[in-house]
The first five atom37 places (N, CA, C, CB, O) and aatype in JSON, in Angstrom:
{
  "aatype": [12, 15, 11, 15, 15, 1, 1, 16, 14, 1, 15, 0, 0, 14, 0, 1, 4, 14, 4, 7, 10, 1, 6, 14, 18, 3, 3, 4, 4, 7, 1, 13, 8, 0, 7, 16, 0, 7, 0, 14, 16, 0, 6, 0, 10, 12, 1, 15, 1, 18, 15, 0, 13, 19, 1, 1, 3, 6, 14, 18, 10, 10, 1, 16, 17, 8, 14, 1, 16, 1, 14, 0, 15, 19, 6, 10, 3, 14, 3, 12, 1, 17, 16, 7, 10, 6, 9, 10, 7, 16, 15, 3, 7, 15, 0, 13, 8, 16, 0, 7, 16, 19, 6, 13, 1, 0, 15, 13, 1, 7, 7, 0, 10, 8, 6, 1, 15, 1, 13, 6, 1, 19, 3, 7, 0, 17, 19, 18, 19, 3, 7, 6, 13, 14, 5, 7, 19],
  "atom_mask": [
    [1, 1, 1, 1, 1],
    [1, 1, 1, 1, 1],
    [1, 1, 1, 1, 1],
    [1, 1, 1, 1, 1],
    [1, 1, 1, 1, 1],
    [1, 1, 1, 1, 1],
    [1, 1, 1, 1, 1],
    [1, 1, 1, 1, 1],
    [1, 1, 1, 1, 1],
    [1, 1, 1, 1, 1],
    [1, 1, 1, 1, 1],
    [1, 1, 1, 1, 1],
    [1, 1, 1, 1, 1],
    [1, 1, 1, 1, 1],
    [1, 1, 1, 1, 1],
    [1, 1, 1, 1, 1],
    [1, 1, 1, 1, 1],
    [1, 1, 1, 1, 1],
    [1, 1, 1, 1, 1],
    [1, 1, 1, 0, 1],
    [1, 1, 1, 1, 1],
    [1, 1, 1, 1, 1],
    [1, 1, 1, 1, 1],
    [1, 1, 1, 1, 1],
    [1, 1, 1, 1, 1],
    [1, 1, 1, 1, 1],
    [1, 1, 1, 1, 1],
    [1, 1, 1, 1, 1],
    [1, 1, 1, 1, 1],
    [1, 1, 1, 0, 1],
    [1, 1, 1, 1, 1],
    [1, 1, 1, 1, 1],
    [1, 1, 1, 1, 1],
    [1, 1, 1, 1, 1],
    [1, 1, 1, 0, 1],
    [1, 1, 1, 1, 1],
    [1, 1, 1, 1, 1],
    [1, 1, 1, 0, 1],
    [1, 1, 1, 1, 1],
    [1, 1, 1, 1, 1],
    [1, 1, 1, 1, 1],
    [1, 1, 1, 1, 1],
    [1, 1, 1, 1, 1],
    [1, 1, 1, 1, 1],
    [1, 1, 1, 1, 1],
    [1, 1, 1, 1, 1],
    [1, 1, 1, 1, 1],
    [1, 1, 1, 1, 1],
    [1, 1, 1, 1, 1],
    [1, 1, 1, 1, 1],
    [1, 1, 1, 1, 1],
    [1, 1, 1, 1, 1],
    [1, 1, 1, 1, 1],
    [1, 1, 1, 1, 1],
    [1, 1, 1, 1, 1],
    [1, 1, 1, 1, 1],
    [1, 1, 1, 1, 1],
    [1, 1, 1, 1, 1],
    [1, 1, 1, 1, 1],
    [1, 1, 1, 1, 1],
    [1, 1, 1, 1, 1],
    [1, 1, 1, 1, 1],
    [1, 1, 1, 1, 1],
    [1, 1, 1, 1, 1],
    [1, 1, 1, 1, 1],
    [1, 1, 1, 1, 1],
    [1, 1, 1, 1, 1],
    [1, 1, 1, 1, 1],
    [1, 1, 1, 1, 1],
    [1, 1, 1, 1, 1],
    [1, 1, 1, 1, 1],
    [1, 1, 1, 1, 1],
    [1, 1, 1, 1, 1],
    [1, 1, 1, 1, 1],
    [1, 1, 1, 1, 1],
    [1, 1, 1, 1, 1],
    [1, 1, 1, 1, 1],
    [1, 1, 1, 1, 1],
    [1, 1, 1, 1, 1],
    [1, 1, 1, 1, 1],
    [1, 1, 1, 1, 1],
    [1, 1, 1, 1, 1],
    [1, 1, 1, 1, 1],
    [1, 1, 1, 0, 1],
    [1, 1, 1, 1, 1],
    [1, 1, 1, 1, 1],
    [1, 1, 1, 1, 1],
    [1, 1, 1, 1, 1],
    [1, 1, 1, 0, 1],
    [1, 1, 1, 1, 1],
    [1, 1, 1, 1, 1],
    [1, 1, 1, 1, 1],
    [1, 1, 1, 0, 1],
    [1, 1, 1, 1, 1],
    [1, 1, 1, 1, 1],
    [1, 1, 1, 1, 1],
    [1, 1, 1, 1, 1],
    [1, 1, 1, 1, 1],
    [1, 1, 1, 1, 1],
    [1, 1, 1, 0, 1],
    [1, 1, 1, 1, 1],
    [1, 1, 1, 1, 1],
    [1, 1, 1, 1, 1],
    [1, 1, 1, 1, 1],
    [1, 1, 1, 1, 1],
    [1, 1, 1, 1, 1],
    [1, 1, 1, 1, 1],
    [1, 1, 1, 1, 1],
    [1, 1, 1, 1, 1],
    [1, 1, 1, 0, 1],
    [1, 1, 1, 0, 1],
    [1, 1, 1, 1, 1],
    [1, 1, 1, 1, 1],
    [1, 1, 1, 1, 1],
    [1, 1, 1, 1, 1],
    [1, 1, 1, 1, 1],
    [1, 1, 1, 1, 1],
    [1, 1, 1, 1, 1],
    [1, 1, 1, 1, 1],
    [1, 1, 1, 1, 1],
    [1, 1, 1, 1, 1],
    [1, 1, 1, 1, 1],
    [1, 1, 1, 1, 1],
    [1, 1, 1, 0, 1],
    [1, 1, 1, 1, 1],
    [1, 1, 1, 1, 1],
    [1, 1, 1, 1, 1],
    [1, 1, 1, 1, 1],
    [1, 1, 1, 1, 1],
    [1, 1, 1, 1, 1],
    [1, 1, 1, 0, 1],
    [1, 1, 1, 1, 1],
    [1, 1, 1, 1, 1],
    [1, 1, 1, 1, 1],
    [1, 1, 1, 1, 1],
    [1, 1, 1, 0, 1],
    [1, 1, 1, 1, 1]
  ],
  "atom_positions": [
    [[79.2, 39.91, -78.74], [80.0, 39.2, -77.5], [79.88, 37.99, -77.46], [79.66, 39.57, -76.21], [78.71, 37.6, -77.51]],
    [[80.92, 36.93, -77.35], [80.76, 35.56, -77.47], [80.57, 34.88, -76.57], [81.53, 35.05, -77.93], [81.17, 35.16, -75.53]],
    [[79.81, 33.87, -76.59], [79.39, 32.9, -74.5], [80.72, 33.39, -73.9], [79.36, 30.31, -74.27], [80.84, 34.13, -72.93]],
    [[81.56, 32.94, -74.52], [82.61, 32.6, -73.41], [83.3, 34.11, -73.05], [83.88, 31.37, -74.04], [83.97, 34.16, -72.02]],
    [[83.2, 34.94, -73.61], [83.77, 36.45, -73.13], [82.59, 37.16, -71.81], [83.76, 37.69, -74.84], [82.79, 38.0, -70.92]],
    [[81.6, 36.53, -72.12], [80.76, 36.87, -71.15], [80.75, 36.06, -69.71], [79.55, 36.81, -71.78], [80.72, 34.91, -69.26]],
    [[80.79, 37.42, -69.29], [81.11, 36.77, -67.65], [80.02, 36.89, -66.21], [82.53, 37.64, -67.11], [79.11, 37.64, -66.56]],
    [[79.89, 36.64, -65.37], [79.04, 37.18, -64.8], [79.94, 37.51, -63.71], [77.84, 36.48, -64.61], [80.87, 36.76, -63.42]],
    [[79.65, 38.79, -62.99], [80.34, 39.13, -61.94], [79.76, 38.73, -60.69], [80.55, 40.4, -61.96], [78.62, 38.73, -60.22]],
    [[81.52, 38.19, -60.11], [81.67, 37.84, -58.69], [81.41, 38.4, -57.93], [82.5, 37.62, -58.3], [82.2, 39.33, -57.78]],
    [[80.12, 38.37, -56.79], [80.11, 39.03, -55.95], [81.45, 38.43, -54.54], [78.54, 39.06, -55.72], [81.8, 37.27, -54.35]],
    [[81.8, 39.34, -53.99], [82.88, 39.39, -53.16], [82.21, 38.97, -51.96], [83.6, 40.73, -53.08], [81.4, 39.71, -51.41]],
    [[82.54, 37.59, -51.44], [82.4, 37.0, -49.8], [82.25, 38.16, -49.02], [83.78, 36.13, -49.14], [82.91, 39.19, -49.09]],
    [[81.11, 37.83, -48.1], [81.43, 38.77, -46.77], [82.86, 38.3, -46.34], [80.24, 38.52, -45.37], [83.39, 37.24, -46.66]],
    [[83.46, 39.43, -45.43], [84.69, 39.43, -44.93], [84.13, 38.42, -43.29], [85.4, 41.32, -44.81], [83.09, 38.52, -42.65]],
    [[84.93, 37.82, -43.16], [85.14, 36.66, -42.2], [85.58, 37.6, -40.83], [86.47, 35.42, -42.81], [86.1, 38.71, -40.77]],
    [[85.18, 36.77, -39.92], [85.38, 37.93, -38.58], [86.89, 37.6, -38.14], [84.14, 37.64, -36.99], [87.29, 36.45, -38.32]],
    [[87.69, 38.49, -37.63], [88.96, 38.53, -37.37], [88.94, 37.45, -35.78], [89.5, 40.32, -37.29], [89.98, 36.95, -35.37]],
    [[87.89, 37.3, -35.22], [88.26, 36.69, -34.14], [88.09, 35.06, -34.41], [87.43, 37.27, -32.97], [87.85, 34.26, -33.5]],
    [[88.2, 34.8, -35.38], [88.37, 33.34, -35.97], [87.32, 32.26, -35.76], [0.0, 0.0, 0.0], [87.66, 31.08, -35.87]],
    [[86.28, 32.52, -35.51], [85.25, 31.86, -35.99], [84.46, 32.73, -38.07], [84.05, 32.04, -34.31], [84.56, 33.68, -38.85]],
    [[83.51, 30.88, -37.74], [83.66, 31.32, -39.35], [82.75, 32.05, -39.81], [83.68, 30.28, -40.32], [82.7, 31.84, -41.02]],
    [[81.66, 33.13, -39.35], [80.6, 33.68, -39.62], [81.39, 35.0, -40.22], [79.55, 33.76, -38.36], [82.4, 35.56, -39.76]],
    [[80.74, 35.28, -41.2], [80.99, 36.65, -41.49], [80.89, 37.71, -40.63], [80.32, 36.96, -42.34], [79.77, 37.86, -40.14]],
    [[81.98, 38.73, -40.22], [82.15, 40.03, -39.59], [80.35, 40.55, -38.65], [82.7, 41.24, -41.16], [79.8, 40.56, -37.54]],
    [[80.16, 40.85, -39.84], [78.45, 41.57, -39.66], [77.87, 40.59, -38.66], [77.28, 41.57, -41.32], [77.69, 41.1, -37.56]],
    [[77.52, 39.27, -38.8], [77.03, 38.32, -38.24], [77.57, 37.54, -36.92], [76.94, 37.65, -39.14], [76.88, 36.79, -36.23]],
    [[78.87, 37.85, -36.72], [79.48, 37.58, -35.34], [79.88, 38.53, -34.91], [80.44, 36.74, -35.18], [78.94, 39.28, -34.62]],
    [[81.09, 39.07, -34.63], [81.44, 40.61, -33.67], [80.97, 42.0, -34.21], [83.16, 40.89, -33.54], [80.81, 42.92, -33.42]],
    [[80.73, 42.17, -35.61], [80.52, 43.13, -36.09], [78.88, 43.65, -35.35], [0.0, 0.0, 0.0], [78.76, 44.84, -35.05]],
    [[77.83, 42.81, -35.14], [76.7, 43.05, -34.38], [76.61, 43.84, -33.23], [76.29, 42.04, -34.06], [75.73, 44.66, -32.97]],
    [[77.84, 43.46, -32.4], [78.54, 43.81, -30.49], [78.92, 45.14, -31.06], [80.33, 42.64, -29.57], [78.46, 46.13, -30.48]],
    [[79.51, 45.28, -31.87], [80.71, 46.91, -31.91], [79.56, 47.37, -32.72], [82.76, 46.99, -32.91], [79.67, 48.56, -32.42]],
    [[78.66, 47.34, -33.43], [77.6, 47.69, -33.78], [76.7, 48.77, -32.53], [77.02, 46.34, -34.18], [76.41, 49.96, -32.39]],
    [[76.52, 47.51, -31.84], [75.47, 48.14, -30.63], [74.26, 47.21, -30.67], [0.0, 0.0, 0.0], [73.43, 46.99, -29.79]],
    [[74.39, 46.54, -32.28], [72.85, 46.34, -31.83], [72.63, 44.31, -30.94], [71.66, 46.59, -33.85], [71.58, 43.69, -31.15]],
    [[73.44, 43.87, -30.33], [73.34, 43.02, -29.78], [74.43, 42.91, -28.66], [73.21, 42.19, -30.62], [75.45, 43.59, -28.66]],
    [[74.09, 41.95, -27.67], [75.28, 42.28, -26.26], [75.78, 40.73, -26.65], [0.0, 0.0, 0.0], [75.2, 39.84, -27.27]],
    [[77.15, 40.8, -25.99], [77.87, 39.19, -26.38], [77.47, 38.27, -25.14], [79.88, 39.21, -26.51], [77.63, 38.56, -23.96]],
    [[77.04, 37.38, -25.53], [75.92, 36.23, -24.81], [76.89, 35.68, -23.41], [75.47, 34.54, -26.17], [76.55, 35.66, -22.23]],
    [[78.19, 35.29, -24.01], [78.98, 35.01, -22.93], [80.6, 35.65, -22.66], [78.99, 33.62, -23.01], [81.27, 36.15, -23.57]],
    [[80.92, 35.57, -21.72], [82.57, 35.85, -21.56], [83.55, 35.9, -22.68], [83.17, 34.81, -20.75], [84.3, 36.88, -22.7]],
    [[83.68, 34.87, -23.78], [84.61, 34.05, -24.7], [83.85, 34.99, -25.79], [84.52, 32.08, -24.78], [84.57, 35.47, -26.67]],
    [[82.64, 35.25, -25.82], [82.07, 36.22, -26.56], [82.65, 37.45, -26.72], [80.99, 36.41, -26.17], [83.23, 37.8, -27.75]],
    [[82.52, 38.05, -25.85], [83.03, 39.67, -25.27], [84.6, 39.61, -25.56], [82.71, 40.0, -23.29], [85.24, 40.51, -26.11]],
    [[85.16, 38.3, -25.04], [86.83, 38.21, -25.59], [86.88, 38.39, -26.8], [87.62, 36.89, -25.42], [87.54, 39.39, -27.1]],
    [[86.28, 37.59, -27.99], [86.71, 37.43, -29.24], [86.19, 38.78, -29.94], [86.19, 36.05, -29.86], [86.84, 39.21, -30.9]],
    [[85.12, 39.42, -29.54], [84.76, 40.43, -29.69], [85.89, 41.74, -29.89], [83.95, 40.43, -28.72], [86.17, 42.48, -30.84]],
    [[86.4, 41.6, -28.31], [87.48, 42.54, -28.39], [88.76, 42.17, -28.97], [87.73, 42.97, -27.18], [89.49, 42.93, -29.59]],
    [[88.88, 41.49, -28.84], [90.11, 40.69, -29.98], [89.64, 41.68, -31.67], [89.62, 38.18, -30.2], [90.37, 42.41, -32.34]],
    [[88.76, 41.44, -31.82], [88.42, 42.1, -33.12], [88.38, 43.33, -33.23], [87.36, 41.8, -33.57], [88.83, 43.99, -34.17]],
    [[87.57, 43.9, -31.8], [88.17, 45.57, -32.07], [89.7, 45.82, -32.18], [87.75, 46.58, -30.78], [90.18, 46.45, -33.13]],
    [[90.36, 45.35, -31.28], [91.72, 45.29, -31.34], [92.43, 45.38, -32.95], [92.05, 43.94, -30.61], [93.29, 46.15, -33.37]],
    [[91.84, 44.51, -33.49], [92.06, 44.61, -35.24], [91.66, 45.33, -36.05], [91.72, 43.76, -35.92], [92.35, 45.55, -37.04]],
    [[90.3, 45.97, -35.87], [89.73, 46.76, -36.63], [90.25, 48.16, -35.88], [88.17, 46.44, -36.77], [90.11, 49.16, -36.59]],
    [[90.78, 48.38, -34.69], [91.03, 49.69, -33.89], [89.62, 50.3, -33.76], [92.13, 50.79, -34.68], [89.16, 51.28, -34.36]],
    [[89.07, 49.55, -32.92], [87.82, 50.15, -32.44], [87.75, 50.47, -30.87], [86.7, 49.18, -32.81], [87.34, 49.86, -29.89]],
    [[88.2, 51.43, -31.06], [88.94, 52.21, -29.68], [87.4, 52.39, -28.72], [89.91, 54.22, -30.19], [87.29, 51.63, -27.76]],
    [[86.48, 53.18, -28.95], [85.36, 53.41, -28.29], [84.5, 51.77, -27.55], [84.47, 54.27, -29.5], [84.25, 51.51, -26.38]],
    [[84.21, 50.86, -28.97], [84.19, 49.7, -28.32], [84.71, 48.88, -27.38], [84.22, 49.27, -28.83], [84.16, 48.01, -26.71]],
    [[86.01, 49.31, -27.41], [87.05, 48.92, -25.92], [86.66, 49.26, -24.59], [88.44, 49.67, -25.9], [86.58, 48.7, -23.5]],
    [[86.47, 50.32, -25.07], [86.12, 51.16, -23.8], [84.73, 50.84, -23.05], [86.07, 52.69, -24.24], [84.44, 50.39, -21.94]],
    [[83.9, 51.35, -24.36], [82.39, 50.88, -23.78], [82.19, 49.08, -23.13], [81.2, 51.1, -25.32], [81.07, 48.63, -22.87]],
    [[83.67, 48.14, -22.95], [83.3, 46.84, -22.83], [84.36, 46.98, -21.85], [83.26, 45.74, -24.07], [85.14, 46.03, -21.88]],
    [[84.52, 47.53, -21.32], [85.44, 48.03, -19.87], [84.87, 47.86, -18.62], [85.77, 49.57, -19.81], [83.72, 48.23, -18.43]],
    [[85.57, 47.31, -17.71], [84.5, 47.55, -16.39], [85.01, 48.84, -15.91], [84.54, 46.28, -15.03], [86.17, 49.25, -15.88]],
    [[83.56, 49.58, -15.4], [84.33, 51.14, -14.92], [85.03, 51.06, -14.18], [83.71, 52.2, -14.38], [85.76, 52.04, -14.23]],
    [[85.36, 50.25, -13.24], [86.33, 50.37, -12.15], [87.95, 50.09, -12.68], [85.86, 49.26, -10.96], [88.8, 50.42, -11.85]],
    [[88.5, 49.47, -14.05], [89.1, 49.55, -14.11], [89.33, 50.06, -15.79], [89.37, 48.73, -13.41], [90.0, 49.49, -16.66]],
    [[88.81, 50.9, -15.87], [88.45, 51.48, -17.39], [89.79, 52.6, -17.45], [86.56, 52.41, -17.55], [89.89, 53.52, -16.65]],
    [[90.65, 52.38, -18.4], [91.68, 53.69, -18.69], [90.89, 54.49, -19.2], [92.95, 53.55, -19.65], [89.8, 54.17, -19.68]],
    [[91.49, 56.01, -19.16], [90.54, 57.36, -20.28], [90.92, 56.63, -21.5], [91.22, 59.44, -20.37], [90.07, 56.77, -22.38]],
    [[91.63, 56.11, -21.73], [91.91, 56.22, -23.44], [92.91, 55.04, -23.8], [92.72, 57.86, -23.97], [94.03, 54.93, -23.31]],
    [[92.32, 54.17, -24.75], [93.59, 53.17, -25.08], [94.5, 53.55, -26.66], [92.82, 51.42, -25.23], [94.11, 53.76, -27.81]],
    [[95.62, 53.51, -26.14], [96.43, 53.52, -27.14], [96.48, 52.31, -28.37], [97.59, 53.62, -26.47], [96.98, 51.22, -28.1]],
    [[96.12, 52.49, -29.23], [96.47, 51.53, -30.29], [97.07, 51.78, -31.31], [95.6, 51.0, -30.73], [96.68, 52.52, -32.22]],
    [[98.54, 50.93, -31.22], [99.35, 50.93, -32.27], [99.26, 50.76, -33.75], [99.97, 50.27, -31.97], [98.97, 49.65, -34.2]],
    [[99.51, 51.86, -34.6], [98.81, 51.97, -36.14], [99.92, 50.66, -36.63], [99.02, 53.96, -37.22], [99.57, 49.85, -37.49]],
    [[100.81, 50.62, -36.2], [101.74, 49.06, -36.88], [101.58, 47.7, -36.09], [103.61, 49.28, -36.8], [102.27, 46.71, -36.36]],
    [[100.71, 47.73, -35.19], [100.43, 46.24, -35.07], [99.33, 45.61, -36.08], [99.94, 45.99, -33.61], [98.27, 46.06, -36.52]],
    [[100.09, 44.28, -36.27], [99.42, 43.34, -37.03], [98.72, 42.28, -36.46], [100.2, 42.84, -37.81], [99.36, 41.22, -36.52]],
    [[97.48, 42.19, -35.85], [96.82, 40.63, -35.03], [96.75, 40.24, -35.83], [95.58, 40.29, -34.22], [96.34, 40.9, -36.78]],
    [[97.1, 38.82, -35.98], [97.1, 37.32, -37.02], [96.02, 36.17, -36.42], [98.91, 36.45, -37.0], [95.39, 35.33, -37.05]],
    [[96.04, 36.38, -35.31], [95.22, 35.11, -34.93], [94.46, 34.66, -33.64], [0.0, 0.0, 0.0], [95.4, 34.49, -32.87]],
    [[93.62, 34.45, -33.11], [93.23, 34.21, -32.06], [92.88, 32.81, -31.31], [92.43, 34.87, -32.15], [91.69, 32.52, -31.35]],
    [[93.5, 32.15, -30.82], [93.15, 30.94, -29.83], [92.7, 30.93, -28.42], [94.19, 30.22, -29.71], [93.5, 31.22, -27.53]],
    [[91.44, 30.62, -28.16], [90.63, 30.33, -26.86], [91.68, 29.1, -26.26], [88.77, 29.76, -27.2], [91.85, 28.07, -26.91]],
    [[92.23, 29.3, -25.17], [93.07, 27.85, -24.57], [92.03, 27.43, -23.54], [94.83, 28.13, -23.69], [92.03, 26.22, -23.29]],
    [[90.88, 28.43, -22.7], [90.08, 27.89, -21.88], [89.56, 28.69, -21.6], [0.0, 0.0, 0.0], [89.85, 29.85, -21.87]],
    [[88.16, 28.11, -20.67], [87.05, 28.95, -20.16], [86.87, 28.56, -18.78], [85.73, 28.8, -20.95], [86.89, 27.36, -18.53]],
    [[86.68, 29.42, -17.82], [85.52, 28.49, -16.69], [84.47, 29.67, -16.01], [86.57, 27.58, -15.04], [84.74, 30.76, -15.52]],
    [[83.19, 28.99, -16.21], [82.21, 30.23, -16.03], [81.85, 31.24, -17.22], [82.8, 31.11, -14.96], [82.16, 30.92, -18.36]],
    [[81.36, 32.18, -17.03], [81.16, 33.33, -18.15], [80.24, 33.06, -19.02], [0.0, 0.0, 0.0], [80.2, 33.64, -20.1]],
    [[79.17, 31.9, -18.59], [77.97, 31.7, -19.58], [76.68, 32.35, -19.12], [77.66, 30.16, -19.77], [76.83, 32.87, -18.01]],
    [[75.72, 32.47, -19.51], [74.34, 33.51, -19.21], [74.09, 33.18, -18.16], [72.99, 33.49, -20.02], [73.4, 34.03, -17.59]],
    [[74.34, 32.2, -17.48], [73.87, 31.69, -15.87], [74.65, 32.09, -14.6], [73.93, 30.12, -15.75], [74.21, 31.99, -13.46]],
    [[76.78, 32.91, -15.22], [77.08, 33.3, -14.49], [77.33, 35.11, -14.31], [77.85, 32.47, -14.42], [77.17, 35.99, -15.15]],
    [[77.61, 35.16, -13.41], [78.07, 36.76, -13.07], [79.25, 37.04, -13.3], [77.96, 37.23, -11.72], [79.54, 38.23, -13.3]],
    [[80.33, 36.01, -13.58], [81.92, 36.2, -13.78], [82.42, 35.26, -14.15], [82.71, 36.52, -12.76], [81.91, 34.15, -13.95]],
    [[83.71, 35.44, -14.88], [84.1, 34.35, -15.8], [85.72, 34.65, -15.97], [0.0, 0.0, 0.0], [86.33, 35.67, -15.67]],
    [[86.22, 33.39, -16.58], [87.7, 34.0, -17.18], [87.84, 33.41, -18.24], [89.04, 33.81, -16.39], [87.15, 32.46, -18.61]],
    [[88.78, 33.91, -18.85], [88.95, 33.09, -20.33], [90.66, 33.4, -20.6], [87.72, 33.89, -21.87], [91.1, 34.53, -20.38]],
    [[91.54, 32.31, -21.09], [92.17, 32.24, -21.02], [92.35, 32.03, -23.04], [92.35, 31.56, -19.81], [91.56, 31.44, -23.77]],
    [[94.06, 32.98, -23.56], [93.64, 32.76, -24.85], [95.32, 33.75, -25.08], [91.72, 33.43, -25.43], [95.98, 34.57, -24.44]],
    [[95.4, 33.02, -26.39], [96.44, 33.44, -26.95], [96.32, 34.32, -28.06], [97.08, 32.49, -27.23], [95.62, 33.72, -28.88]],
    [[96.7, 35.68, -28.61], [96.45, 36.3, -29.62], [97.82, 36.85, -30.76], [95.66, 37.33, -29.0], [98.41, 37.92, -30.63]],
    [[98.09, 35.93, -31.76], [99.21, 36.33, -32.14], [98.93, 37.95, -33.12], [99.87, 34.98, -32.95], [98.06, 38.57, -33.73]],
    [[100.59, 38.03, -32.64], [100.86, 39.29, -33.71], [101.47, 39.36, -34.89], [101.51, 40.18, -33.24], [100.82, 38.62, -35.62]],
    [[102.26, 39.77, -35.42], [103.53, 39.88, -36.44], [104.56, 39.84, -35.44], [103.66, 41.32, -37.47], [104.69, 40.82, -34.7]],
    [[105.25, 38.94, -35.32], [106.41, 38.49, -34.79], [106.3, 38.5, -33.21], [0.0, 0.0, 0.0], [107.02, 39.1, -32.41]],
    [[105.22, 37.69, -32.98], [105.12, 36.93, -31.18], [103.79, 36.83, -31.39], [0.0, 0.0, 0.0], [103.12, 36.64, -32.4]],
    [[103.39, 37.11, -29.64], [101.96, 36.58, -29.37], [101.87, 36.97, -28.03], [101.68, 34.96, -29.59], [102.83, 37.23, -27.31]],
    [[100.26, 37.02, -27.58], [99.98, 37.78, -26.42], [99.18, 36.67, -25.38], [99.03, 39.18, -26.86], [97.95, 36.57, -25.47]],
    [[99.8, 36.0, -24.57], [99.36, 35.23, -23.89], [98.66, 35.69, -22.3], [100.38, 34.42, -23.93], [99.39, 35.95, -21.35]],
    [[96.94, 35.72, -22.19], [96.6, 36.28, -21.01], [95.61, 35.6, -20.58], [96.34, 37.55, -21.03], [94.95, 34.82, -21.26]],
    [[95.43, 35.88, -19.28], [93.79, 34.68, -18.69], [92.91, 36.52, -17.88], [94.53, 32.54, -16.43], [93.21, 37.22, -16.91]],
    [[92.01, 36.58, -18.77], [91.38, 37.77, -18.25], [90.38, 37.27, -17.67], [91.0, 38.79, -19.15], [90.11, 36.08, -17.86]],
    [[89.76, 37.91, -17.0], [88.06, 38.43, -15.93], [87.65, 38.9, -16.44], [87.76, 39.24, -14.69], [88.3, 39.84, -16.9]],
    [[86.37, 38.78, -16.85], [85.22, 39.56, -17.23], [84.21, 39.14, -15.57], [84.46, 38.89, -19.08], [84.05, 38.14, -14.87]],
    [[83.63, 40.84, -15.59], [81.9, 40.3, -14.91], [81.13, 40.84, -15.63], [81.31, 40.72, -13.34], [81.33, 41.56, -16.61]],
    [[79.62, 40.31, -14.83], [78.42, 41.34, -15.39], [77.92, 42.66, -14.89], [77.29, 40.7, -15.34], [77.43, 42.63, -13.76]],
    [[77.95, 43.7, -15.45], [77.91, 45.09, -15.13], [76.13, 45.65, -15.69], [79.4, 45.92, -16.08], [75.94, 46.23, -16.76]],
    [[75.14, 45.32, -14.8], [73.46, 46.17, -15.76], [73.38, 44.4, -16.63], [73.98, 48.4, -17.61], [72.96, 44.37, -17.78]],
    [[73.61, 43.7, -16.26], [73.7, 42.41, -17.47], [74.29, 42.12, -18.67], [0.0, 0.0, 0.0], [73.99, 41.21, -19.44]],
    [[75.54, 43.32, -18.82], [76.22, 42.92, -20.35], [77.54, 42.34, -19.22], [76.68, 44.66, -21.91], [77.77, 42.32, -18.01]],
    [[78.08, 41.96, -20.31], [79.75, 41.31, -20.59], [80.65, 42.42, -19.93], [80.29, 41.13, -22.53], [80.11, 43.51, -20.12]],
    [[81.88, 42.54, -19.19], [82.54, 43.62, -19.8], [84.07, 43.22, -18.98], [81.71, 45.31, -19.48], [84.12, 42.65, -17.89]],
    [[84.86, 43.5, -19.51], [86.6, 43.08, -19.21], [87.0, 44.0, -17.89], [87.85, 43.62, -20.78], [86.84, 45.2, -17.65]],
    [[87.44, 43.21, -17.33], [87.47, 43.69, -15.5], [89.21, 43.83, -15.59], [86.72, 42.02, -13.93], [89.65, 44.95, -15.33]],
    [[90.4, 42.54, -16.02], [91.51, 42.5, -16.12], [92.12, 41.52, -16.52], [91.85, 42.78, -15.34], [91.4, 40.73, -17.13]],
    [[93.45, 41.14, -16.42], [93.93, 40.26, -16.99], [95.42, 39.78, -16.52], [0.0, 0.0, 0.0], [96.33, 40.47, -16.04]],
    [[95.4, 38.92, -16.7], [97.01, 38.51, -15.82], [97.86, 37.77, -17.31], [96.73, 36.83, -14.04], [97.27, 37.41, -18.33]],
    [[99.48, 37.69, -17.03], [99.9, 37.04, -17.82], [100.79, 35.76, -17.82], [100.24, 37.77, -18.29], [102.02, 35.74, -17.87]],
    [[99.96, 34.73, -17.76], [100.72, 33.47, -17.16], [102.19, 33.19, -17.54], [99.98, 32.23, -17.57], [102.51, 33.31, -18.73]],
    [[103.08, 32.84, -16.66], [104.24, 32.63, -16.8], [104.67, 31.31, -17.44], [104.7, 32.83, -15.7], [103.91, 30.43, -17.04]],
    [[105.57, 30.85, -18.27], [106.15, 29.64, -18.52], [105.31, 28.81, -19.2], [0.0, 0.0, 0.0], [105.48, 27.61, -19.01]],
    [[104.27, 29.21, -20.1], [102.97, 28.5, -20.49], [103.33, 28.92, -22.29], [101.2, 29.31, -19.56], [102.55, 28.56, -23.17]]
  ]
}
């Protein structure tokens, strides 16, 4: 075999997280999905929930939904293709708060969802409470 025909196998780069941050999935939202870490802020929880929708992780979505507003199940459309997340703004929701809001736009093939989500802490963990859909923005 000549030197030119010998090739070093290229290792695949870790998959980038669907939430839009530069970290690999396992180091970003994947650790929250796996339960090895908790989201430290409302925005981190919002990003991890978006990633859970992308990955169709219903147990995580239910686990991170406030008990008083949590549905019995989440109907995930198998044909839905999420294509990106844009955080438009945050209010409170840091390690020093008990509540916060995150306004975002989640794009999907054929459109986008614009929501202002409310989050609260329950037993120290951030959970999604509910959201509203701003008009004309």
